[in-house]
C-alpha positions in Angstrom: 3.6 -10.4 13.9 2.5 -9.0 10.5 5.1 -8.2 7.9 4.1 -6.9 4.5 6.7 -6.1 1.8 6.1 -4.7 -1.7 2.6 -6.2 -1.8 0.6 -5.7 -5.0 -3.1 -6.8 -5.3 -5.9 -6.1 -7.7 -9.3 -7.6 -8.4 -10.1 -9.0 -11.8 -10.8 -6.4 -14.5 -10.3 -3.6 -12.0 -7.4 -1.2 -11.4 -4.7 -2.0 -9.0 -5.8 -1.7 -5.3 -2.3 -2.0 -3.7 1.0 -1.3 -5.4 4.2 -2.1 -3.5 2.5 -1.8 -0.1 4.7 -2.2 3.0 3.6 -2.5 6.6 5.0 -4.0 9.8 2.9 -4.6 12.8 4.7 -5.8 16.0 2.9 -7.7 18.7 1.1 -6.3 21.7 -0.9 -3.4 20.2 -4.5 -2.6 19.2 -4.0 -1.1 15.8 -6.7 1.2 14.3 -7.1 1.0 10.5 -8.9 4.1 9.1 -9.7 4.9 5.5 -12.3 6.2 3.1 -14.9 3.8 1.5 -13.1 1.9 -1.2 -9.6 2.6 0.2 -9.0 -1.2 0.6 -9.3 -1.7 4.4 -11.4 -4.9 4.2 -9.3 -6.2 1.3 -6.1 -5.7 3.4 -7.7 -7.5 6.3 -8.7 -10.4 4.1 -5.2 -10.6 2.7 -3.8 -10.8 6.2 -6.3 -13.5 7.0 -5.5 -15.5 3.9 -8.8 -15.1 2.2 -7.3 -13.1 -0.6 -3.9 -13.7 -2.3 -1.3 -11.1 -3.2 -0.3 -10.8 -6.9 3.2 -9.8 -5.9 5.3 -9.3 -2.8 5.3 -11.1 0.5 3.0 -11.2 3.4 3.8 -13.1 6.6 1.9 -13.5 9.9 4.4 -14.8 12.3 6.2 -17.4 10.3 3.3 -18.3 8.1 2.1 -17.2 4.6 -1.6 -16.7 5.2 -2.7 -18.0 1.8 -1.3 -21.4 2.7 -4.0 -21.8 5.4 -2.0 -24.1 7.5 -3.8 -25.2 10.8 -0.9 -23.7 12.8 -1.8 -20.4 11.2 -5.5 -20.7 11.4 -5.5 -21.4 15.2 -3.7 -18.1 15.8 -6.0 -15.8 13.9 -9.7 -14.9 14.2 -11.5 -12.5 11.8 -14.9 -10.9 12.5 -16.1 -9.4 9.2 -18.7 -6.7 8.8 -21.1 -9.1 7.0 -21.3 -12.6 8.2 -23.6 -15.7 8.5 -24.1 -17.8 11.6 -25.6 -21.3 11.7 -29.0 -22.0 13.2 -27.8 -23.5 16.5 -27.5 -22.5 20.1 -24.4 -20.5 21.2 -23.4 -23.4 23.5 -23.4 -25.8 20.5 -21.3 -23.4 18.4 -18.8 -23.2 21.1 -18.7 -27.0 21.6 -18.1 -27.5 17.8 -15.6 -24.7 17.1 -13.6 -24.0 20.3 -11.4 -27.2 19.9 -9.8 -25.6 16.8 -8.2 -23.0 19.2 -5.9 -24.7 21.7 -6.1 -21.8 24.3 -9.8 -21.3 24.1 -10.9 -20.1 27.6 -14.5 -21.2 28.4 -14.6 -19.2 31.6 -13.6 -16.0 29.8 -16.2 -16.7 27.1 -18.9 -16.9 29.8 -17.7 -13.6 31.3 -17.9 -11.9 27.9 -21.4 -13.0 27.0 -22.5 -12.1 30.5 -21.0 -8.6 30.0 -22.9 -8.4 26.7 -26.1 -9.7 28.4 -26.3 -12.8 26.2 -27.3 -16.3 27.2 -25.5 -19.5 26.1 -28.9 -21.3 25.3 -29.9 -18.6 22.9 -30.2 -19.6 19.2 -27.8 -17.7 17.0 -30.3 -17.3 14.2 -32.8 -15.6 16.6 -30.3 -12.9 17.6 -30.3 -9.4 16.3 -27.4 -8.2 14.2 -25.8 -6.4 17.1 -26.2 -9.4 19.4 -24.6 -11.7 16.8 -21.6 -9.3 16.7 -21.3 -9.4 20.5 -21.3 -13.2 20.3 -18.6 -13.3 17.6 -16.5 -10.8 19.5 -16.9 -12.9 22.7 -15.9 -16.0 20.9 -12.9 -14.4 19.2 -11.6 -12.9 22.4 -12.0 -16.2 24.2 -9.8 -18.0 21.6 -6.8 -16.1 22.9 -5.5 -16.2 19.3 -2.4 -14.1 18.6 -4.1 -12.0 16.0 -7.8 -10.8 16.3 -9.1 -8.8 13.3 -12.3 -6.8 13.6 -13.9 -5.1 10.6 -16.3 -2.4 11.6 -17.0 -4.1 15.0 -19.2 -1.3 16.4 -21.7 -1.2 13.5 -25.0 -2.4 14.9 -24.1 -1.8 18.5 -26.0 0.7 20.7 -24.3 3.3 22.9 -24.0 1.1 26.0 -22.8 -1.9 23.9 -20.0 0.3 22.4 -18.8 1.1 25.9 -18.9 -2.6 26.8 -17.0 -3.3 23.6 -14.2 -0.9 24.5 -14.0 -2.4 28.0 -13.7 -6.0 27.0 -11.2 -5.4 24.1 -8.9 -3.2 26.3 -8.9 -5.9 29.0 -8.1 -8.7 26.5 -4.9 -7.4 25.0 -1.5 -8.6 26.2 2.1 -8.5 25.0 1.7 -11.8 23.0 -1.4 -10.7 21.2 -2.4 -8.0 18.6 -5.7 -6.7 17.4 -6.4 -4.9 14.1 -9.6 -2.9 14.2 -10.9 -1.3 10.9 -13.6 1.3 11.4 -15.4 4.3 10.1 -16.7 5.0 13.6 -13.6 6.9 14.7 -15.3 8.3 17.8 -16.1 4.8 19.0 -12.4 3.9 19.0 -10.9 6.9 20.7 -8.8 5.9 23.8 -8.7 2.3 22.5 -6.8 2.0 19.3 -3.1 2.9 19.2 -1.2 3.2 16.9 -3.3 4.7 14.1 -2.9 3.5 10.5 -4.5 5.5 7.7 -4.9 3.9 4.3 -5.5 6.1 1.3 -5.3 5.4 -2.5 -3.8 2.0 -1.9 -0.9 3.3 0.4 -0.3 3.6 4.1 -0.1 7.4 4.3 0.0 7.6 8.1 1.2 5.2 10.9 1.9 6.8 14.2 1.2 6.2 17.9 -0.7 8.7 20.1 2.3 9.8 21.9 4.0 11.0 18.7 0.7 12.5 17.4 0.2 14.5 20.5 3.8 15.8 20.3 3.8 16.7 16.6 0.2 18.1 16.2 -2.2 20.1 18.3 -5.9 21.0 17.9 -7.3 24.3 19.0 -10.6 26.1 18.5 -10.3 29.7 17.3 -12.6 32.4 16.2 -10.5 33.4 13.2 -8.1 31.4 11.0 -4.5 31.9 12.1 -2.2 33.4 9.5 0.9 31.2 9.7 2.3 28.2 7.9 2.0 25.8 10.8 -1.7 25.3 10.1 -2.2 21.9 8.5 -6.0 21.7 8.4 -9.0 23.8 9.4 -12.8 23.0 9.7 -15.5 25.6 10.2 -17.8 25.3 13.2 -20.7 27.4 14.5 -18.4 29.1 16.9 -15.4 29.6 14.6 -12.8 27.1 13.4 -11.2 23.9 14.6 -7.5 24.1 13.7 -4.9 21.3 13.4 -1.4 22.7 13.4 2.1 21.7 14.0 2.8 21.5 17.7 5.9 23.7 18.5 5.3 23.7 22.2 6.7 21.2 24.7 3.2 20.2 25.8 1.3 17.1 24.6 -2.1 17.8 22.9 -5.3 15.8 22.8 -6.2 14.8 19.3 -9.7 14.0 17.9 -9.5 11.0 15.6 -12.0 12.3 13.1 -10.2 15.6 12.5 -6.9 13.8 12.5 -8.1 11.6 9.7 -9.4 14.6 7.7 -6.1 16.4 8.3 -4.1 13.5 7.0 -6.0 12.6 3.9 -6.3 16.2 2.8 -2.8 17.3 3.6 -0.6 14.1 3.2 2.7 15.8 2.2 2.5 18.4 5.0 1.7 15.8 7.6 4.4 13.5 6.5 7.0 16.3 6.5 6.0 17.2 10.1 6.5 13.6 11.3 9.8 13.2 9.5 11.3 16.1 11.5 
């Protein structure tokens, strides 16, 4: 679905953000994109959506170059950014105006989504809270049945019950002819939803693995003392001792916490990459 080869990009009068970036995203997955502030997550999503343009290299979404902005491309992609503006109109009016751009828009599913999020079609968009606006945009994006849905920090502004609803509706909306890319700092909100995991750091993809491989290659344990062996990849102190990430040499799969996985990868790139090459 998304094929990026040797992509380079920089903003004016700033250092290069991406240099020879390569990434391939097949259909049918909910990809999780993690990275520090300023790592380039939002820029990468905008490049994929055709809102920014590579300086060098190639970027294809299906058969289309996003920057060309052909209607055939635009009807198969929907981007929900972290910051957005909605017109001063009722939800029902918005849907009537914009749903025709998406040939597979499902009005029945849209009604189900807004009901799940406790929204009403006759509500005025400008009167909604930030979190309610996000719920509306997510409902609309899911109902388009577009092949690529891109969500940038989708759980910001959502309360705890709404985050649970978000995971439920997203998980139910994925199918083999569709992919989602979710960029987030809220790693805990995305556990048991995103798979594979992509970690972006210093303009490069430093980690791209699915949960099955992660659980086979790494394990997390809590120990009173730091172990004295070279299988330790990362350690974090806790009130009761240490949380340890180490190479998994057992035949058992291990549960992995996304936050500690992220910290382990960005602080120990070479060791992590060596483990996953073996």
